[in-house]
C-alpha positions as CSV (number, residue, x, y, z in Angstrom):
1,M,86.9,149.9,190.5
2,S,87.2,153.3,189.0
3,D,87.2,154.1,185.3
4,V,90.9,155.0,185.5
5,Y,93.0,152.1,184.5
6,A,95.9,152.0,187.0
7,P,97.4,148.5,186.7
8,P,99.7,147.3,189.6
9,D,103.4,147.8,189.0
10,T,104.4,144.4,190.2
11,P,107.2,142.1,188.8
12,L,106.2,139.1,186.7
13,S,105.4,136.1,188.9
14,V,106.4,133.0,187.1
15,I,105.0,129.7,188.5
16,H,106.4,127.3,185.9
17,E,108.5,127.5,182.7
18,D,109.6,124.8,180.2
19,H,110.1,124.5,176.5
20,E,106.4,124.6,175.7
21,L,104.6,126.2,178.7
22,L,104.7,129.3,180.8
23,L,102.4,129.7,183.8
24,V,102.2,133.0,185.7
25,D,100.2,134.5,188.5
26,K,98.2,137.5,187.2
27,P,97.7,140.3,189.7
28,A,94.2,141.8,190.1
29,G,93.6,145.0,188.2
30,L,95.8,144.1,185.2
31,L,94.2,143.3,181.8
32,S,95.0,139.9,180.3
33,V,95.3,141.5,176.8
34,P,95.5,145.1,175.6
35,G,92.3,147.1,175.6
36,K,91.3,149.7,173.0
37,G,93.5,152.8,173.1
38,E,97.0,153.5,174.2
39,H,96.0,154.0,177.9
40,L,94.9,150.3,178.0
41,A,98.1,148.9,176.3
42,D,99.7,147.6,179.5
43,C,98.6,144.0,180.1
44,L,99.8,140.7,181.2
45,L,100.4,139.5,177.6
46,T,102.8,142.4,176.8
47,R,104.6,142.0,180.1
48,V,105.0,138.3,179.5
49,Q,106.2,138.8,175.9
50,A,108.8,141.4,177.1
51,A,110.4,138.6,179.1
52,F,109.4,135.6,176.9
53,P,109.2,136.9,173.3
54,T,107.7,133.7,171.8
55,A,104.8,133.6,174.3
56,L,101.3,133.2,172.8
57,L,97.9,133.8,174.3
58,V,95.7,130.7,175.2
59,H,93.0,132.1,177.5
60,R,92.1,135.1,179.6
61,L,91.1,136.2,183.1
62,D,89.0,139.2,183.8
63,R,90.9,142.3,184.7
64,D,89.7,142.3,188.3
65,T,90.5,138.5,188.8
66,S,93.9,137.4,190.0
67,G,95.5,134.0,189.6
68,I,97.0,131.4,187.3
69,M,97.2,131.8,183.6
70,V,99.0,129.6,181.1
71,F,100.8,130.9,178.0
72,A,102.2,128.8,175.1
73,L,105.8,129.2,174.1
74,T,105.4,127.5,170.7
75,P,102.6,127.5,168.1
76,H,102.2,123.7,168.7
77,A,101.6,124.3,172.4
78,Q,99.1,127.1,171.6
79,R,97.1,124.7,169.3
80,H,97.3,121.9,171.8
81,L,96.2,124.0,174.8
82,G,93.5,125.8,172.8
83,L,91.9,122.4,172.0
84,Q,92.1,121.4,175.6
85,F,90.2,124.5,176.7
86,E,87.7,124.1,173.9
87,H,87.0,120.5,174.7
88,R,87.0,121.1,178.5
89,R,90.0,118.9,179.2
90,T,91.4,121.5,181.5
91,K,90.2,121.8,185.1
92,K,90.1,125.2,186.8
93,T,89.6,125.9,190.5
94,Y,88.9,129.3,191.8
95,V,88.6,130.6,195.4
96,A,86.1,133.4,196.1
97,R,84.7,135.3,199.1
98,V,81.0,135.9,198.6
99,H,78.4,137.9,200.4
100,G,76.2,136.2,203.0
101,R,76.0,132.6,204.1
102,L,76.0,130.3,201.0
103,E,74.1,127.1,201.7
104,P,74.1,124.1,201.2
105,R,77.8,123.4,201.5
106,K,78.1,122.3,197.9
107,G,76.1,122.3,194.7
108,E,75.9,123.2,191.0
109,V,74.7,126.2,189.1
110,D,73.4,125.5,185.7
111,L,72.2,128.8,184.1
112,P,72.8,129.9,180.5
113,L,74.5,133.3,180.0
114,I,74.4,136.0,177.4
115,V,75.9,139.5,177.2
116,D,73.6,142.2,178.6
117,W,74.1,144.5,175.5
118,P,72.9,147.8,176.9
119,N,75.1,147.3,179.9
120,R,78.1,145.4,178.4
121,P,80.5,144.0,179.5
122,R,77.9,142.8,182.0
123,Q,76.4,139.3,181.4
124,M,73.0,138.0,182.4
125,V,71.1,134.8,182.7
126,D,68.9,134.1,179.6
127,H,67.1,130.7,179.4
128,E,66.1,131.2,175.7
129,N,69.2,132.7,174.1
130,G,72.0,132.1,176.5
131,K,74.9,129.8,176.1
132,P,75.1,126.8,178.5
133,A,77.1,127.5,181.6
134,Q,77.7,125.3,184.6
135,T,79.6,125.9,187.9
136,D,80.2,123.5,190.8
137,W,80.8,125.1,194.2
138,R,82.1,123.8,197.6
139,V,82.1,125.9,200.8
140,Q,85.4,126.1,202.5
141,R,84.3,128.1,205.6
142,Y,81.9,130.7,206.8
143,G,83.0,134.1,208.1
144,D,81.3,137.2,209.4
145,G,78.6,137.8,206.9
146,E,80.5,136.1,204.1
147,T,81.4,132.6,202.8
148,R,84.7,131.4,201.4
149,V,84.0,129.1,198.6
150,R,85.8,127.0,195.9
151,L,84.4,127.4,192.4
152,M,84.9,124.8,189.7
153,P,83.6,126.1,186.3
154,K,82.7,123.4,183.8
155,T,82.3,125.9,181.0
156,G,84.2,129.2,180.4
157,R,81.7,131.9,179.8
158,S,82.6,135.5,180.3
159,H,81.8,136.6,183.9
160,Q,80.4,133.1,184.5
161,L,81.4,132.8,188.2
162,R,80.4,136.3,189.0
163,V,76.9,136.0,187.5
164,H,76.3,132.5,188.8
165,M,77.1,133.6,192.4
166,L,74.9,136.7,191.9
167,A,72.1,134.3,190.7
168,L,72.4,132.4,194.0
169,G,72.0,135.6,195.9
170,H,75.6,135.7,197.0
171,P,77.6,138.2,194.8
172,I,81.4,138.0,195.0
173,L,82.7,140.6,197.4
174,G,84.2,143.7,195.7
175,D,82.5,143.0,192.4
176,P,82.2,146.4,190.6
177,F,79.5,145.0,188.2
178,Y,77.4,142.7,190.3
179,A,77.8,143.5,193.9
180,E,75.9,146.4,195.7
181,G,76.2,148.2,199.0
182,E,78.6,146.8,201.6
183,A,79.2,143.7,199.4
184,R,80.8,146.0,196.8
185,N,82.9,148.0,199.3
186,H,86.1,146.0,199.1
187,P,89.6,146.9,197.8
188,R,89.3,144.4,195.0
189,L,87.2,141.6,193.4
190,M,87.6,138.7,195.8
191,L,88.0,136.1,193.0
192,H,91.3,134.2,192.4
193,S,92.2,131.5,189.9
194,E,93.9,129.1,192.3
195,E,94.6,125.9,190.4
196,L,94.9,124.8,186.7
197,R,95.1,121.2,185.6
198,L,96.1,120.5,182.0
199,L,97.9,118.0,179.7
200,H,101.4,118.9,178.6
201,P,101.6,119.6,174.9
202,D,104.7,117.5,174.6
203,G,103.6,114.0,175.5
204,G,100.2,114.6,177.1
205,M,101.2,114.2,180.8
206,G,98.7,115.5,183.3
207,L,100.0,118.4,185.3
208,S,98.6,120.6,188.1
209,F,99.7,124.1,188.9
210,K,98.8,126.3,191.8
211,A,98.9,130.0,192.7
212,P,98.1,130.7,196.4
213,S,95.2,133.0,197.1
214,P,96.3,136.6,198.2
215,F,93.2,136.9,200.3
């Protein structure tokens, strides 16, 4: 990742749309919301609102992460979804390629996180002042010097999956903040939000949406 923001010029990829919900597949390299300054104005939120003027933000993905994001199309849906995220009623599954051979084949990381102020937006583990953060993982398969893994965050801290994998000694490939050497030398961050489960704001029905991994 360079310091020059060059978001991909790809059409909006809509996964699902109804009277309350809009789910889209965010490309890697595109901000979820505008950054500070005109050069960081292009983001998924503004692209979505150009096509769906009533769309409202519910949550975010890191700029370098791709995958499924939900937007609310009414204020009621925004409140309903916001509470689901806040009370951990949503379930998110990510797929990642990490450096090295991650063992055992499944487990949990339970390490509190806090912003690393001198190096922000980097985050770090801090057992005294950090906020609780838990991630379950399950290995999908082993490759040549890498592991493909499913990640199920139980909390939603900034950079949680990236720092938790680093803490295990297996940084996510292509991570501009936490990977070094050959692990960093990839065309993108190998982290994708693959599946999102939530309750529909109109009636509370459980729904599951998927965005296939591009890697």
